[in-house]
MMTF fields as JSON, N, C-alpha, C and O atoms, coordinates in Angstrom:
{
  "mmtfVersion": "1.0.0",
  "mmtfProducer": "UNKNOWN",
  "numBonds": 279,
  "numAtoms": 280,
  "numGroups": 70,
  "numChains": 1,
  "numModels": 1,
  "chainsPerModel": [1],
  "groupsPerChain": [70],
  "chainIdList": ["A"],
  "bondAtomList": [4, 2, 8, 6, 12, 10, 16, 14, 20, 18, 24, 22, 28, 26, 32, 30, 36, 34, 40, 38, 44, 42, 48, 46, 52, 50, 56, 54, 60, 58, 64, 62, 68, 66, 72, 70, 76, 74, 80, 78, 84, 82, 88, 86, 92, 90, 96, 94, 100, 98, 104, 102, 108, 106, 112, 110, 116, 114, 120, 118, 124, 122, 128, 126, 132, 130, 136, 134, 140, 138, 144, 142, 148, 146, 152, 150, 156, 154, 160, 158, 164, 162, 168, 166, 172, 170, 176, 174, 180, 178, 184, 182, 188, 186, 192, 190, 196, 194, 200, 198, 204, 202, 208, 206, 212, 210, 216, 214, 220, 218, 224, 222, 228, 226, 232, 230, 236, 234, 240, 238, 244, 242, 248, 246, 252, 250, 256, 254, 260, 258, 264, 262, 268, 266, 272, 270, 276, 274],
  "bondOrderList": [1, 1, 1, 1, 1, 1, 1, 1, 1, 1, 1, 1, 1, 1, 1, 1, 1, 1, 1, 1, 1, 1, 1, 1, 1, 1, 1, 1, 1, 1, 1, 1, 1, 1, 1, 1, 1, 1, 1, 1, 1, 1, 1, 1, 1, 1, 1, 1, 1, 1, 1, 1, 1, 1, 1, 1, 1, 1, 1, 1, 1, 1, 1, 1, 1, 1, 1, 1, 1],
  "groupList": [{"groupName": "MET", "atomNameList": ["N", "CA", "C", "O"], "elementList": ["N", "C", "C", "O"], "formalChargeList": [0, 0, 0, 0], "bondAtomList": [1, 0, 2, 1, 3, 2], "bondOrderList": [1, 1, 2], "singleLetterCode": "M", "chemCompType": "L-PEPTIDE LINKING"}, {"groupName": "LYS", "atomNameList": ["N", "CA", "C", "O"], "elementList": ["N", "C", "C", "O"], "formalChargeList": [0, 0, 0, 0], "bondAtomList": [1, 0, 2, 1, 3, 2], "bondOrderList": [1, 1, 2], "singleLetterCode": "K", "chemCompType": "L-PEPTIDE LINKING"}, {"groupName": "THR", "atomNameList": ["N", "CA", "C", "O"], "elementList": ["N", "C", "C", "O"], "formalChargeList": [0, 0, 0, 0], "bondAtomList": [1, 0, 2, 1, 3, 2], "bondOrderList": [1, 1, 2], "singleLetterCode": "T", "chemCompType": "L-PEPTIDE LINKING"}, {"groupName": "ALA", "atomNameList": ["N", "CA", "C", "O"], "elementList": ["N", "C", "C", "O"], "formalChargeList": [0, 0, 0, 0], "bondAtomList": [1, 0, 2, 1, 3, 2], "bondOrderList": [1, 1, 2], "singleLetterCode": "A", "chemCompType": "L-PEPTIDE LINKING"}, {"groupName": "PHE", "atomNameList": ["N", "CA", "C", "O"], "elementList": ["N", "C", "C", "O"], "formalChargeList": [0, 0, 0, 0], "bondAtomList": [1, 0, 2, 1, 3, 2], "bondOrderList": [1, 1, 2], "singleLetterCode": "F", "chemCompType": "L-PEPTIDE LINKING"}, {"groupName": "PRO", "atomNameList": ["N", "CA", "C", "O"], "elementList": ["N", "C", "C", "O"], "formalChargeList": [0, 0, 0, 0], "bondAtomList": [1, 0, 2, 1, 3, 2], "bondOrderList": [1, 1, 2], "singleLetterCode": "P", "chemCompType": "L-PEPTIDE LINKING"}, {"groupName": "GLY", "atomNameList": ["N", "CA", "C", "O"], "elementList": ["N", "C", "C", "O"], "formalChargeList": [0, 0, 0, 0], "bondAtomList": [1, 0, 2, 1, 3, 2], "bondOrderList": [1, 1, 2], "singleLetterCode": "G", "chemCompType": "PEPTIDE LINKING"}, {"groupName": "SER", "atomNameList": ["N", "CA", "C", "O"], "elementList": ["N", "C", "C", "O"], "formalChargeList": [0, 0, 0, 0], "bondAtomList": [1, 0, 2, 1, 3, 2], "bondOrderList": [1, 1, 2], "singleLetterCode": "S", "chemCompType": "L-PEPTIDE LINKING"}, {"groupName": "LEU", "atomNameList": ["N", "CA", "C", "O"], "elementList": ["N", "C", "C", "O"], "formalChargeList": [0, 0, 0, 0], "bondAtomList": [1, 0, 2, 1, 3, 2], "bondOrderList": [1, 1, 2], "singleLetterCode": "L", "chemCompType": "L-PEPTIDE LINKING"}, {"groupName": "HIS", "atomNameList": ["N", "CA", "C", "O"], "elementList": ["N", "C", "C", "O"], "formalChargeList": [0, 0, 0, 0], "bondAtomList": [1, 0, 2, 1, 3, 2], "bondOrderList": [1, 1, 2], "singleLetterCode": "H", "chemCompType": "L-PEPTIDE LINKING"}, {"groupName": "VAL", "atomNameList": ["N", "CA", "C", "O"], "elementList": ["N", "C", "C", "O"], "formalChargeList": [0, 0, 0, 0], "bondAtomList": [1, 0, 2, 1, 3, 2], "bondOrderList": [1, 1, 2], "singleLetterCode": "V", "chemCompType": "L-PEPTIDE LINKING"}, {"groupName": "TYR", "atomNameList": ["N", "CA", "C", "O"], "elementList": ["N", "C", "C", "O"], "formalChargeList": [0, 0, 0, 0], "bondAtomList": [1, 0, 2, 1, 3, 2], "bondOrderList": [1, 1, 2], "singleLetterCode": "Y", "chemCompType": "L-PEPTIDE LINKING"}, {"groupName": "ILE", "atomNameList": ["N", "CA", "C", "O"], "elementList": ["N", "C", "C", "O"], "formalChargeList": [0, 0, 0, 0], "bondAtomList": [1, 0, 2, 1, 3, 2], "bondOrderList": [1, 1, 2], "singleLetterCode": "I", "chemCompType": "L-PEPTIDE LINKING"}, {"groupName": "CYS", "atomNameList": ["N", "CA", "C", "O"], "elementList": ["N", "C", "C", "O"], "formalChargeList": [0, 0, 0, 0], "bondAtomList": [1, 0, 2, 1, 3, 2], "bondOrderList": [1, 1, 2], "singleLetterCode": "C", "chemCompType": "L-PEPTIDE LINKING"}, {"groupName": "ASN", "atomNameList": ["N", "CA", "C", "O"], "elementList": ["N", "C", "C", "O"], "formalChargeList": [0, 0, 0, 0], "bondAtomList": [1, 0, 2, 1, 3, 2], "bondOrderList": [1, 1, 2], "singleLetterCode": "N", "chemCompType": "L-PEPTIDE LINKING"}, {"groupName": "ASP", "atomNameList": ["N", "CA", "C", "O"], "elementList": ["N", "C", "C", "O"], "formalChargeList": [0, 0, 0, 0], "bondAtomList": [1, 0, 2, 1, 3, 2], "bondOrderList": [1, 1, 2], "singleLetterCode": "D", "chemCompType": "L-PEPTIDE LINKING"}, {"groupName": "GLU", "atomNameList": ["N", "CA", "C", "O"], "elementList": ["N", "C", "C", "O"], "formalChargeList": [0, 0, 0, 0], "bondAtomList": [1, 0, 2, 1, 3, 2], "bondOrderList": [1, 1, 2], "singleLetterCode": "E", "chemCompType": "L-PEPTIDE LINKING"}, {"groupName": "ARG", "atomNameList": ["N", "CA", "C", "O"], "elementList": ["N", "C", "C", "O"], "formalChargeList": [0, 0, 0, 0], "bondAtomList": [1, 0, 2, 1, 3, 2], "bondOrderList": [1, 1, 2], "singleLetterCode": "R", "chemCompType": "L-PEPTIDE LINKING"}],
  "groupTypeList": [0, 1, 2, 1, 3, 4, 2, 5, 0, 6, 7, 8, 9, 5, 10, 8, 4, 4, 3, 6, 10, 11, 10, 10, 3, 8, 4, 4, 7, 12, 4, 12, 13, 7, 7, 8, 4, 11, 7, 13, 14, 3, 7, 5, 7, 2, 12, 2, 15, 12, 7, 1, 16, 3, 16, 1, 2, 10, 16, 5, 10, 7, 2, 5, 3, 2, 10, 3, 10, 17],
  "groupIdList": [1, 2, 3, 4, 5, 6, 7, 8, 9, 10, 11, 12, 13, 14, 15, 16, 17, 18, 19, 20, 21, 22, 23, 24, 25, 26, 27, 28, 29, 30, 31, 32, 33, 34, 35, 36, 37, 38, 39, 40, 41, 42, 43, 44, 45, 46, 47, 48, 49, 50, 51, 52, 53, 54, 55, 56, 57, 58, 59, 60, 61, 62, 63, 64, 65, 66, 67, 68, 69, 70],
  "secStructList": [7, 7, 7, 7, 7, 7, 7, 6, 6, 1, 1, 1, 1, 6, 6, 2, 2, 2, 2, 2, 2, 2, 2, 2, 2, 2, 2, 2, 2, 2, 2, 2, 2, 6, 6, 6, 6, 6, 1, 6, 6, 7, 7, 2, 2, 2, 2, 2, 2, 2, 2, 6, 1, 1, 1, 1, 1, 7, 7, 7, 7, 7, 7, 1, 1, 1, 1, 7, 7, 7],
  "xCoordList": [1.009, -0.16, 1.088, 1.777, 0.652, 1.065, 0.937, 0.192, 1.209, 1.558, 0.938, 0.929, 0.336, -0.494, 1.008, 1.914, 0.857, 1.755, 0.929, 0.061, 1.372, 0.559, 1.873, 2.973, 0.733, 1.63, 1.916, 1.344, 2.919, 4.024, 3.05, 3.448, 1.359, 0.977, -0.146, -0.637, -0.466, -0.868, 0.038, -0.654, 0.999, 2.009, 1.937, 2.058, 1.708, 2.41, 1.056, 0.546, 0.159, -1.48, -0.909, -0.877, -0.697, -0.544, 0.077, 0.012, 0.855, 2.326, 1.459, 1.588, 0.919, 0.158, -0.664, -0.423, -2.143, -2.585, -2.386, -3.029, -1.062, -0.506, -0.252, -1.25, 0.657, 1.384, -0.041, -0.201, -0.864, -2.013, -3.016, -3.82, -2.636, -3.317, -2.644, -3.316, -0.728, -0.099, -0.074, 0.375, -0.527, -0.68, -1.569, -1.295, -3.288, -4.165, -4.21, -4.633, -3.571, -3.264, -2.296, -2.4, -1.189, 0.128, -1.071, -1.224, -1.772, -2.079, -3.488, -3.729, -4.291, -5.056, -4.438, -4.898, -3.325, -2.201, -1.642, -1.306, -1.177, -1.103, -1.848, -1.606, -3.26, -4.067, -4.629, -5.257, -4.551, -4.814, -3.931, -4.306, -2.527, -1.206, -1.666, -2.224, -1.469, -1.83, -3.044, -3.044, -4.332, -5.373, -5.113, -5.641, -4.482, -4.234, -2.713, -2.236, -2.208, -0.899, -1.772, -1.69, -2.696, -3.217, -4.434, -4.735, -4.762, -5.651, -5.046, -5.331, -4.003, -3.222, -2.055, -1.459, -1.86, -1.088, -1.645, -1.229, -2.815, -3.736, -2.772, -1.715, -3.627, -3.202, -4.736, -5.812, -4.286, -5.307, -6.414, -7.595, -5.665, -6.324, -7.658, -8.861, -7.281, -8.087, -8.949, -10.071, -8.89, -9.961, -10.935, -11.99, -10.796, -11.678, -12.181, -13.404, -11.746, -12.031, -13.402, -14.39, -13.31, -14.268, -15.696, -16.91, -14.976, -16.061, -16.999, -18.106, -16.68, -17.518, -17.785, -18.246, -17.68, -18.751, -19.359, -19.845, -19.401, -20.681, -21.216, -22.22, -21.191, -21.812, -23.049, -24.164, -22.071, -23.695, -24.225, -25.201, -23.989, -25.059, -25.974, -26.756, -25.573, -26.879, -27.704, -27.596, -28.839, -30.299, -30.252, -29.692, -30.74, -31.098, -32.552, -33.5, -32.485, -33.236, -33.941, -33.446, -35.099, -36.332, -36.392, -36.373, -36.484, -36.456, -38.142, -38.842, -38.263, -39.106, -39.543, -40.655, -38.179, -38.206, -37.913, -37.837, -37.64, -37.782, -39.146, -39.199, -40.468, -41.405, -42.433, -42.397, -43.348, -44.002, -45.193, -45.697, -45.899, -47.02, -47.864, -47.487, -49.108, -50.097, -51.358, -52.322],
  "yCoordList": [-0.871, -0.274, 1.352, 1.583, 2.084, 3.535, 4.889, 5.795, 4.95, 5.762, 7.04, 7.364, 7.831, 9.252, 10.419, 10.505, 11.005, 11.714, 13.512, 13.966, 14.155, 15.265, 16.649, 16.892, 17.412, 18.523, 19.632, 19.838, 20.238, 21.44, 22.643, 23.565, 22.908, 23.482, 23.39, 24.457, 22.274, 22.306, 22.251, 22.268, 22.202, 22.524, 24.233, 24.884, 24.514, 27.155, 27.157, 28.047, 26.214, 27.242, 27.723, 28.952, 27.511, 28.927, 30.002, 31.111, 29.488, 31.022, 31.72, 32.911, 31.08, 31.715, 32.684, 33.884, 31.995, 32.7, 33.929, 34.868, 33.314, 35.098, 35.819, 36.51, 36.063, 36.411, 37.176, 38.206, 36.87, 37.685, 38.654, 39.564, 38.115, 38.535, 40.257, 41.267, 40.073, 40.608, 41.571, 42.616, 41.565, 42.338, 43.275, 44.355, 42.549, 43.283, 44.337, 45.491, 43.536, 45.17, 46.022, 46.773, 46.218, 46.715, 47.881, 49.012, 47.243, 48.208, 49.0, 50.18, 48.355, 49.469, 50.47, 51.589, 49.975, 50.925, 51.573, 52.596, 51.758, 53.035, 53.808, 54.871, 53.493, 53.78, 54.752, 55.725, 54.696, 55.206, 56.53, 57.607, 55.962, 56.313, 57.574, 58.439, 57.724, 58.782, 59.212, 59.484, 59.453, 59.674, 60.614, 61.712, 60.501, 61.324, 61.648, 61.788, 61.697, 62.67, 63.332, 64.374, 63.637, 64.644, 65.686, 66.88, 64.765, 65.358, 66.607, 67.757, 66.158, 66.621, 67.495, 68.082, 67.352, 68.593, 69.632, 70.152, 69.547, 70.196, 71.799, 71.938, 72.724, 74.077, 74.518, 73.922, 76.021, 76.907, 77.472, 77.708, 77.634, 78.449, 77.144, 77.404, 76.307, 75.015, 74.323, 74.073, 74.035, 74.273, 74.885, 74.367, 76.79, 78.102, 77.69, 77.583, 77.529, 77.371, 76.47, 77.097, 75.279, 74.171, 74.583, 74.425, 75.066, 75.146, 76.154, 76.25, 77.083, 78.364, 78.098, 79.067, 76.672, 76.08, 75.002, 74.069, 74.951, 74.078, 74.826, 74.27, 76.179, 76.846, 77.684, 78.167, 77.529, 78.671, 76.705, 76.689, 75.803, 74.9, 74.063, 73.14, 74.745, 74.983, 75.694, 76.919, 74.947, 75.384, 76.118, 75.418, 77.246, 77.464, 77.37, 78.136, 76.218, 75.473, 76.696, 77.659, 76.298, 76.658, 76.227, 75.091, 77.677, 77.179, 78.083, 78.525, 78.034, 78.044, 80.22, 80.737, 80.928, 82.186, 82.524, 83.715, 81.31, 82.257, 82.164, 82.797, 81.073, 80.978, 81.987, 82.578, 82.249, 83.181, 82.755, 81.683, 83.787, 83.428, 84.186, 85.04, 83.697, 84.18, 84.557, 84.997],
  "zCoordList": [0.607, -0.351, 0.403, 1.396, -0.984, -0.924, 0.175, -0.198, 0.692, 1.763, 1.205, 0.018, 2.4, 2.129, 2.084, 2.913, 1.112, 1.389, 1.75, 1.005, 2.817, 2.524, 2.376, 2.87, 1.18, 0.34, 1.443, 2.513, 0.875, 1.745, 1.784, 2.495, 0.914, 1.086, 2.518, 2.887, 3.178, 4.234, 5.236, 6.253, 5.505, 6.007, 6.381, 7.419, 5.141, 5.124, 5.1, 4.42, 5.798, 5.773, 7.403, 7.353, 8.056, 9.429, 9.197, 9.728, 8.135, 8.624, 6.939, 6.655, 6.333, 5.257, 5.721, 5.589, 6.552, 7.382, 8.461, 8.93, 8.555, 9.879, 8.852, 8.647, 7.991, 6.605, 6.34, 6.995, 5.646, 5.679, 6.877, 6.673, 7.934, 9.37, 8.915, 8.708, 8.853, 9.125, 8.369, 8.841, 6.991, 6.138, 5.707, 5.185, 6.088, 6.5, 7.687, 7.631, 8.98, 9.591, 9.674, 10.643, 8.865, 8.058, 7.619, 8.079, 6.672, 5.391, 6.514, 6.261, 7.619, 8.471, 9.278, 9.506, 9.71, 10.847, 9.877, 10.473, 8.405, 7.329, 7.384, 7.957, 6.688, 6.64, 7.947, 7.529, 9.087, 10.797, 11.315, 11.78, 11.023, 10.881, 10.217, 10.892, 8.967, 8.286, 7.961, 6.761, 8.572, 8.795, 10.034, 9.858, 11.181, 12.24, 12.775, 13.901, 11.526, 11.14, 10.396, 11.046, 9.401, 8.108, 9.507, 9.501, 10.337, 11.14, 11.712, 11.377, 12.796, 13.327, 13.373, 14.276, 11.554, 10.873, 9.591, 8.556, 10.387, 9.069, 9.515, 10.131, 8.936, 9.117, 9.82, 9.782, 10.573, 10.757, 9.81, 10.065, 8.57, 7.832, 7.211, 7.184, 6.938, 6.406, 7.726, 7.285, 8.75, 9.4, 9.359, 8.993, 9.91, 9.375, 8.192, 8.101, 7.607, 5.501, 6.322, 6.704, 6.472, 6.841, 7.76, 7.628, 8.536, 9.98, 9.35, 9.88, 8.083, 7.933, 6.858, 6.255, 5.945, 4.818, 5.793, 5.153, 6.299, 7.569, 8.112, 8.557, 8.495, 9.216, 7.97, 8.169, 6.485, 5.641, 5.434, 4.684, 5.707, 5.462, 6.269, 6.042, 7.308, 8.385, 8.615, 8.67, 8.822, 8.615, 10.381, 11.224, 10.758, 12.057, 12.828, 12.662, 13.729, 14.522, 15.432, 16.018, 15.309, 15.741, 17.284, 17.757, 18.039, 19.236, 19.198, 18.287, 20.735, 21.513, 21.568, 21.459, 21.768, 21.534, 20.37, 20.069, 19.283, 18.357, 17.323, 16.269, 17.91, 16.979, 17.251, 18.331, 16.388, 16.435, 16.996, 16.66, 18.151, 18.535, 17.538, 16.737, 17.746, 16.859, 17.584, 16.958]
}
C-alpha cells in the first residue's frame, strides 16, 4: 500500500494565514496613522475654511423663543 503524502501547502497554511493577517493589519495601521497625522497637522486656515462652509450649510433651529406666537 502507498502511504499518504501531505502537500507542502497544508503545512504552510498557518504561516500563510498569519502573513495575511499581518498584511491586513499593516494596511489598516498605515491608513489610521496617516489619517491621524494629516488631522493633527492641518493648517488653521483649512480648519476655519471647513467650519465656515459648515456654518453656511446649517439651517437655523427654531426654538420656543424664536417661534412666532399668533
